[in-house]
C-alpha positions as CSV (number, residue, x, y, z in Angstrom):
1,M,-9.9,-4.5,-18.4
2,S,-9.5,-1.0,-16.9
3,V,-7.7,-1.4,-13.6
4,L,-7.3,1.1,-10.8
5,K,-4.0,0.6,-8.9
6,P,-4.3,0.2,-5.1
7,S,-2.5,3.6,-4.6
8,D,-5.0,5.4,-6.9
9,P,-7.2,7.7,-4.7
10,K,-10.0,7.3,-7.3
11,F,-10.3,3.6,-6.3
12,S,-12.0,4.5,-3.0
13,E,-13.8,7.5,-4.4
14,V,-15.9,5.6,-7.0
15,A,-16.8,2.6,-4.9
16,P,-19.4,2.2,-2.1
17,R,-18.4,1.5,1.5
18,V,-17.9,-2.2,2.4
19,V,-17.4,-3.4,6.0
20,S,-15.9,-6.9,5.8
21,L,-15.9,-9.1,9.0
22,G,-14.2,-12.4,9.4
23,C,-12.0,-14.3,7.0
24,R,-9.8,-13.5,4.0
25,L,-12.4,-15.0,1.7
26,N,-14.8,-12.4,2.9
27,T,-12.3,-9.7,2.0
28,Y,-12.1,-11.0,-1.5
29,E,-15.9,-11.2,-1.9
30,S,-16.2,-7.7,-0.5
31,E,-14.2,-6.3,-3.4
32,V,-16.5,-8.2,-5.8
33,M,-19.6,-6.6,-4.1
34,R,-17.9,-3.2,-4.1
35,A,-17.5,-3.4,-7.9
36,H,-21.0,-4.7,-8.4
37,A,-22.6,-1.9,-6.4
38,R,-20.4,0.7,-8.0
39,D,-21.2,-0.6,-11.6
40,T,-25.0,-0.7,-11.0
41,G,-25.1,2.7,-9.5
42,L,-26.3,1.7,-6.0
43,S,-25.7,5.1,-4.5
44,N,-25.1,5.9,-0.8
45,A,-24.6,2.2,-0.1
46,I,-22.9,0.5,2.8
47,I,-22.4,-3.3,2.5
48,V,-21.8,-5.3,5.7
49,N,-20.3,-8.8,4.9
50,T,-21.0,-10.8,8.1
51,C,-19.2,-13.7,9.7
52,A,-20.7,-16.7,11.6
53,V,-17.7,-18.7,12.8
54,T,-18.6,-17.9,16.4
55,K,-21.3,-16.3,18.4
56,E,-19.1,-13.3,19.0
57,A,-18.6,-12.9,15.3
58,E,-22.4,-12.8,14.8
59,R,-22.8,-10.3,17.7
60,Q,-20.2,-8.1,16.1
61,G,-22.1,-8.2,12.8
62,L,-25.4,-7.1,14.4
63,Q,-23.6,-4.4,16.4
64,T,-21.9,-3.1,13.3
65,L,-25.2,-2.9,11.4
66,R,-26.9,-0.9,14.2
67,R,-23.9,1.4,14.6
68,L,-23.7,2.1,10.9
69,R,-27.4,3.0,10.8
70,R,-27.0,5.4,13.7
71,E,-24.0,7.1,12.0
72,N,-25.6,7.0,8.5
73,P,-29.4,7.5,8.8
74,D,-29.9,8.0,5.0
75,A,-27.6,5.2,3.8
76,H,-28.9,2.1,1.9
77,I,-27.5,-0.7,4.1
78,V,-27.0,-4.2,2.6
79,A,-26.6,-7.2,5.0
80,T,-24.9,-10.2,3.6
81,G,-22.4,-13.0,4.4
82,C,-22.4,-16.2,6.4
83,A,-24.5,-15.0,9.4
84,V,-27.1,-13.7,7.0
85,Q,-27.1,-17.0,4.9
86,L,-27.8,-19.0,8.1
87,D,-30.6,-16.8,9.4
88,P,-31.9,-14.4,6.8
89,S,-35.1,-13.6,8.6
90,R,-33.2,-12.2,11.6
91,Y,-31.6,-9.5,9.3
92,A,-34.7,-8.9,7.2
93,D,-36.5,-8.0,10.4
94,M,-33.9,-5.4,11.4
95,P,-35.1,-1.8,10.8
96,E,-31.4,-0.9,10.1
97,V,-31.2,-3.1,7.0
98,N,-32.5,-2.2,3.5
99,R,-31.5,-5.3,1.7
100,V,-30.6,-8.9,2.6
101,L,-28.4,-11.1,0.3
102,G,-27.3,-14.7,0.8
103,N,-23.8,-15.9,-0.1
104,E,-24.8,-17.0,-3.6
105,H,-26.7,-13.8,-4.4
106,K,-24.0,-11.4,-3.0
107,M,-21.7,-12.4,-5.9
108,K,-24.2,-11.5,-8.6
109,R,-24.2,-8.0,-10.2
110,E,-28.0,-8.0,-10.5
111,S,-28.4,-8.3,-6.7
112,F,-27.2,-4.7,-6.4
113,L,-29.5,-3.1,-8.9
114,P,-31.0,0.1,-7.3
115,E,-34.5,-0.7,-8.5
116,L,-34.6,-3.7,-6.1
117,T,-35.3,-1.2,-3.4
118,A,-38.9,-1.9,-2.4
119,P,-41.3,1.1,-2.6
120,D,-43.4,-0.4,0.2
121,F,-40.4,-0.4,2.6
122,N,-40.3,-4.2,2.8
123,T,-36.8,-5.5,2.8
124,P,-35.8,-7.3,-0.4
125,V,-34.4,-10.8,0.6
126,L,-32.4,-12.8,-1.9
127,V,-31.3,-16.0,-0.2
128,T,-31.3,-19.5,-1.8
129,D,-30.3,-23.0,-0.6
130,I,-26.5,-22.8,-0.7
131,M,-26.3,-26.7,-0.8
132,E,-27.8,-26.6,-4.3
133,V,-25.1,-24.5,-5.7
134,R,-22.7,-26.5,-7.9
135,E,-20.3,-23.9,-9.4
136,T,-18.3,-20.9,-8.1
137,A,-19.1,-17.7,-9.7
138,E,-16.1,-16.3,-11.6
139,H,-15.0,-12.8,-11.1
140,L,-12.0,-10.6,-12.0
141,V,-11.2,-8.4,-8.9
142,E,-9.4,-5.3,-10.0
143,G,-8.1,-4.1,-6.6
144,F,-8.4,-4.1,-2.9
145,D,-9.2,-0.9,-1.1
146,G,-6.4,0.2,1.2
147,R,-4.5,-3.1,0.9
148,A,-1.0,-3.9,-0.4
149,R,-1.7,-7.6,-0.7
150,A,-4.4,-9.0,-3.0
151,F,-6.6,-12.1,-2.1
152,V,-7.6,-14.5,-4.8
153,Q,-10.4,-17.0,-4.3
154,V,-9.5,-20.5,-5.7
155,Q,-12.4,-22.4,-4.2
156,Q,-15.6,-22.1,-2.2
157,G,-17.4,-24.3,0.3
158,C,-16.3,-27.4,2.1
159,D,-17.1,-31.1,1.8
160,H,-16.1,-31.9,5.4
161,R,-18.3,-31.8,8.4
162,C,-16.3,-31.1,11.5
163,T,-18.6,-31.3,14.5
164,F,-18.0,-27.8,15.7
165,C,-18.3,-26.0,12.3
166,I,-21.4,-24.3,10.9
167,I,-19.6,-22.8,7.8
168,P,-20.4,-25.6,5.3
169,F,-24.1,-24.8,5.9
170,A,-23.3,-21.1,5.1
171,R,-21.0,-21.7,2.2
172,G,-22.1,-25.0,0.6
173,N,-20.0,-27.8,-0.7
174,N,-16.5,-27.6,-2.3
175,R,-16.6,-25.7,-5.6
176,S,-13.2,-24.9,-7.4
177,V,-12.3,-22.1,-9.7
178,P,-10.8,-23.2,-13.0
179,M,-7.0,-22.7,-13.2
180,G,-7.2,-20.5,-16.3
181,R,-9.5,-18.1,-14.5
182,I,-7.2,-17.9,-11.4
183,T,-4.2,-17.2,-13.7
184,Q,-6.2,-14.4,-15.5
185,E,-7.1,-12.7,-12.2
186,V,-3.7,-13.0,-10.7
187,R,-2.1,-11.5,-13.9
188,G,-4.4,-8.6,-13.8
189,L,-3.7,-7.9,-10.1
190,V,0.1,-8.1,-10.8
191,E,-0.3,-5.6,-13.6
192,A,-2.2,-3.3,-11.3
193,G,0.8,-3.2,-9.0
194,Y,0.2,-5.9,-6.4
195,R,3.4,-7.6,-5.3
196,E,1.9,-10.3,-3.1
197,I,-1.1,-12.6,-3.8
198,V,-2.8,-14.6,-1.1
199,I,-4.5,-17.7,-2.2
200,T,-7.8,-18.1,-0.2
201,G,-11.0,-20.1,0.1
202,V,-12.9,-22.1,2.7
203,D,-10.8,-25.3,2.3
204,I,-8.0,-24.6,-0.2
205,T,-6.4,-28.0,0.2
206,G,-9.7,-29.4,-1.2
207,Y,-9.1,-27.6,-4.4
208,G,-9.7,-29.4,-7.7
209,G,-11.7,-32.4,-6.6
210,D,-14.7,-31.2,-8.6
211,L,-12.7,-30.1,-11.7
212,P,-11.9,-32.2,-14.8
213,G,-8.7,-34.2,-14.2
214,N,-8.9,-33.5,-10.4
215,P,-5.9,-31.1,-10.2
216,S,-4.5,-30.7,-6.8
217,L,-3.7,-27.4,-5.0
218,G,0.0,-28.0,-5.6
219,Q,-0.6,-28.5,-9.3
220,M,-2.6,-25.4,-9.6
221,V,-0.1,-23.3,-7.7
222,R,2.8,-24.6,-9.9
223,R,1.0,-23.7,-13.1
224,L,0.0,-20.4,-11.7
225,L,3.6,-19.4,-10.8
226,M,4.8,-20.6,-14.2
227,A,2.1,-18.6,-16.0
228,V,2.8,-15.4,-14.1
229,P,6.5,-15.3,-13.7
230,E,6.4,-11.6,-12.8
231,L,4.6,-12.3,-9.5
232,P,7.2,-11.8,-6.7
233,R,5.3,-13.4,-3.7
234,L,2.6,-15.9,-3.4
235,R,1.2,-16.8,0.0
236,L,-1.2,-19.6,1.0
237,S,-4.1,-19.2,3.6
238,S,-5.0,-22.1,6.0
239,L,-4.0,-25.6,5.1
240,D,-5.5,-28.9,6.3
241,P,-2.5,-31.1,7.2
242,A,-4.5,-34.2,6.1
243,E,-4.8,-32.9,2.5
244,V,-1.5,-31.3,1.5
245,D,-0.3,-33.0,-1.8
246,D,3.2,-34.0,-2.9
247,D,3.3,-31.2,-5.6
248,L,2.8,-28.6,-2.9
249,F,5.5,-30.2,-0.8
250,A,7.8,-30.0,-3.8
251,L,7.0,-26.3,-4.3
252,M,7.9,-25.6,-0.7
253,A,11.4,-27.0,-1.4
254,D,11.9,-25.5,-4.9
255,E,9.9,-22.3,-5.3
256,P,11.3,-19.2,-3.5
257,R,8.3,-17.1,-4.6
258,L,6.0,-19.3,-2.4
259,M,6.3,-17.6,1.0
260,P,7.7,-19.8,3.8
261,H,4.8,-19.2,6.2
262,F,2.3,-22.0,6.4
263,H,-0.9,-21.8,8.5
264,I,-2.4,-25.1,9.7
265,S,-6.0,-25.8,10.6
266,A,-4.8,-27.8,13.7
267,Q,-7.8,-27.0,16.1
268,A,-6.5,-29.2,19.0
269,G,-3.4,-31.1,20.3
270,D,-5.2,-34.1,21.8
271,D,-6.2,-37.1,19.7
272,M,-9.5,-37.8,21.5
273,I,-10.6,-34.2,21.0
274,L,-9.5,-34.3,17.4
275,K,-11.6,-37.4,16.9
276,R,-14.6,-35.8,18.6
277,M,-14.1,-32.8,16.3
278,K,-14.2,-35.2,13.4
279,R,-10.8,-33.9,12.2
280,R,-8.9,-36.2,9.8
281,H,-5.4,-35.7,11.3
282,T,-3.8,-36.6,14.6
283,R,-1.5,-34.7,17.0
284,A,1.4,-36.6,15.4
285,D,0.3,-35.6,11.9
286,V,0.7,-31.9,12.8
287,I,4.2,-32.5,14.1
288,S,5.1,-34.6,11.1
289,F,3.9,-32.0,8.6
290,C,5.9,-29.3,10.3
291,D,9.0,-31.5,10.4
292,R,8.7,-32.5,6.8
293,V,8.3,-28.9,5.6
294,R,11.3,-27.8,7.7
295,S,13.3,-30.5,6.0
296,L,12.4,-29.0,2.6
297,R,12.5,-25.4,3.7
298,P,14.6,-24.8,6.8
299,D,13.4,-21.2,7.3
300,A,9.7,-22.2,7.2
301,V,7.5,-20.8,10.0
302,F,4.1,-22.1,11.0
303,G,0.8,-20.7,12.3
304,A,-2.2,-22.6,13.5
305,D,-5.9,-22.3,14.3
306,F,-6.9,-23.6,17.8
307,I,-10.2,-24.0,19.6
308,A,-9.9,-23.8,23.4
309,G,-12.6,-25.5,25.6
310,F,-14.1,-27.9,23.1
311,P,-16.8,-30.0,24.7
312,T,-15.5,-32.8,26.9
313,E,-12.0,-31.3,27.0
314,T,-10.2,-32.0,30.3
315,E,-7.2,-30.1,31.7
316,E,-5.0,-32.9,30.5
317,M,-6.3,-32.7,27.0
318,F,-5.9,-29.0,27.0
319,Q,-2.3,-29.4,28.2
320,G,-1.7,-31.5,25.0
321,T,-2.7,-28.5,22.9
322,L,-0.5,-26.2,24.9
323,D,2.4,-28.6,24.5
324,L,1.8,-28.9,20.7
325,V,2.9,-25.3,20.3
326,D,6.4,-26.3,21.4
327,D,6.4,-29.8,20.0
328,A,5.5,-28.6,16.4
329,G,7.3,-25.3,16.7
330,L,4.3,-23.1,16.1
331,T,4.7,-19.3,16.0
332,F,1.5,-17.5,14.9
333,L,-1.6,-18.7,16.7
334,H,-5.2,-17.9,16.0
335,V,-7.1,-18.9,19.1
336,F,-10.9,-19.2,19.3
337,P,-12.8,-20.0,22.5
338,Y,-15.2,-22.7,21.7
339,S,-18.6,-21.3,20.7
340,I,-21.8,-23.3,20.4
341,R,-23.1,-23.3,16.9
342,P,-26.7,-24.5,17.0
343,G,-27.3,-27.4,14.5
344,T,-23.8,-28.8,14.9
345,P,-23.1,-32.1,16.6
346,A,-20.7,-30.5,19.1
347,A,-23.6,-28.4,20.4
348,K,-25.1,-31.6,21.9
349,M,-22.0,-32.7,23.6
350,P,-21.2,-32.1,27.3
351,Q,-20.0,-28.5,27.5
352,V,-17.0,-27.1,29.3
353,N,-17.8,-24.3,31.8
354,G,-17.7,-20.9,30.1
355,R,-15.2,-19.4,32.5
356,T,-12.9,-22.3,31.9
357,V,-13.2,-21.9,28.2
358,K,-12.2,-18.2,28.4
359,A,-9.4,-19.0,30.8
360,R,-8.0,-21.7,28.4
361,A,-8.2,-19.4,25.4
362,A,-6.3,-16.7,27.3
363,S,-3.7,-19.3,28.4
364,L,-3.2,-20.5,24.8
365,R,-2.9,-16.9,23.5
366,A,-0.3,-16.2,26.1
367,K,1.6,-19.3,25.0
368,G,1.4,-18.0,21.4
369,H,2.7,-14.5,22.4
370,T,5.6,-16.1,24.1
371,A,6.4,-18.3,21.1
372,L,6.2,-15.4,18.8
373,A,8.4,-13.1,20.9
374,A,11.1,-15.8,21.2
375,H,10.9,-16.5,17.4
376,L,11.3,-12.9,16.4
377,Q,14.7,-12.7,18.0
378,H,16.1,-15.0,15.3
379,Y,15.7,-12.2,12.7
380,I,17.8,-9.5,14.4
381,G,20.8,-8.7,12.2
382,Q,19.3,-10.3,9.0
383,T,18.6,-8.4,5.8
384,L,15.1,-9.3,4.4
385,D,12.6,-8.2,1.8
386,V,9.7,-6.3,3.3
387,L,6.3,-5.9,1.6
388,V,5.3,-2.3,2.6
389,E,1.7,-2.3,3.7
390,Q,1.6,1.3,5.3
391,P,4.4,3.9,5.0
392,Q,6.1,2.6,8.0
393,D,4.7,-1.0,8.3
394,G,5.2,-4.1,6.4
395,R,5.7,-7.9,6.5
396,I,8.7,-10.1,5.8
397,P,8.2,-13.3,3.8
398,H,7.8,-15.3,7.0
399,Y,4.8,-13.1,7.8
400,A,6.2,-11.3,10.8
401,S,5.1,-7.6,11.1
402,V,7.8,-5.0,10.6
403,K,8.1,-1.4,11.8
404,L,10.3,0.6,9.4
405,A,12.4,3.5,10.6
406,G,11.8,5.5,7.5
407,V,8.9,6.0,5.1
408,A,8.3,3.7,2.2
409,T,5.7,3.4,-0.5
410,P,2.9,1.1,0.2
411,G,2.7,-1.9,-2.2
412,T,6.5,-1.9,-2.8
413,I,9.0,-4.5,-1.7
414,V,12.1,-3.0,0.0
415,R,15.3,-4.5,1.4
416,A,15.6,-3.8,5.1
417,R,18.0,-4.8,8.0
418,I,16.3,-6.1,11.1
419,V,17.6,-4.1,14.1
420,G,15.3,-5.2,16.9
421,A,12.2,-7.0,18.1
422,Q,9.7,-6.2,20.7
423,A,6.3,-7.9,21.5
424,E,4.8,-8.9,18.2
425,N,6.9,-6.7,15.8
426,L,10.3,-6.5,14.2
427,Y,12.0,-3.2,13.7
428,A,14.1,-2.5,10.6
429,E,15.9,0.1,8.7
430,A,15.4,0.2,4.9
431,I,18.5,-0.2,2.8
432,A,18.8,2.2,-0.1
C-alpha cells in the first residue's frame, strides 16, 4: 500500500478535516473516515466524531458542530460518533449538519460517497442497531494527522454493563480484530515512520473472547511484538484490573518494548460504590494489581480513571477514593464528575448534589496533580528515551511529558537527560 509518513505535508493536504472528540478509539476511527472521505472525493468536508461519555462531552459536540458551521458556511458537515449513534434524530434536525452516520456506517467507505448528498436538502441518516453488529470492520490506517504516535484498534464494543455507562449502547458488544490483521496494520505504520503504537479499543482486556481459540490480550501482544521486531515502543490504553491475563503480566516483566505505564479503569476506591457501579473488582484488587506489576517491573507507573460523586457516594466513601491514590501509588489521573446518562441504572439511583460532585472532582484532580508533581522529581538526573511529538515536546516511556531544551524531529526517539521538573512536565536536554 502507498503510505504517507506523518511528517509528509501532503498527508494533511489531500484529506478532509476531521474533528475528533473523546477517546483514543475515536482518534483511530477518525483516520479511517478521513481516508474514506478523501478516497470517495467528498470535497469541502468536515467530519465531527462525537463523544457521549458525559453530558459535557455531548454539549461540546453540539457546540463544535454549530461553531464549524458559522466558520465554514459552505462546508459539507458530517456528524458521527457515539452521541450521534445514541440520538441520531437530534443531529439530523440540526441545520448545521449535512450527513448523519452511526458508529457502524462511519467505518464504511460507501457512507462518504458524494452522491449521498440529498438534492431535496433532507439530511441523509445512516444509523443501524449497533447491538446487531457481530464483526469489527477491518481497516489499514496509513497515518495519523499531526501525531507522532499511532493508535491501532484491536477490539470494539463491550460485553459489560456498568451501571453508569452508556457506551455499550453506542458501541455494541465486544468484537475483536484478528491478530493477523493487527500485525499487518502495525507493520505498515512502523514502515511509515511511527516509533510508538498505542493499542486501543473500548475494552481491550476483553480482547479475543469472540475469536477462534479465544486468544487473550497478552497472547495477542506477545505475537504482535514477535511479528514486528522493528517496533520500538508499544503502549496499552485502559486496562480492566479484573481481566488482565497471565501472559500480559509476563510481558510486563520480560518485554522492554512494552511501555511501563499502565492505565487502570478503577472508577472508585470504595467497595460499596464499586458494587453499585457493577464493577468486577474491589479496592484491594486495584492495590494488588499495582503491587504485582511493580514486583515484575519496578519502574512501572500507573494512571487511573475515576468518577467523582457517583450516586449514593458519601464523604467517607469519597475519602476512600482519595486514599486509593496513595495506597495504590497512582500518578496520572483522569477524573470525571459523575454525569447522568439517561437509560442507565445509575440514573435512577439517589443523586449527589451537583455542587458536591464538582467539588469532589476538583479535590480528586488536585490530589492527582500533587501525586504527579512528586513523582516527576524521581526522574531528575536520569537519562531516558524521549519520543518527540513536537519539535520541543515529547514523552518518556513512563508517559510523563517532557519539554526539550533544543529542537528535535517529531516522530523520532532521542536520548535526553532530565534536568528539572515543574507542575506536570519534565525538562530535558537532548544528548547528541
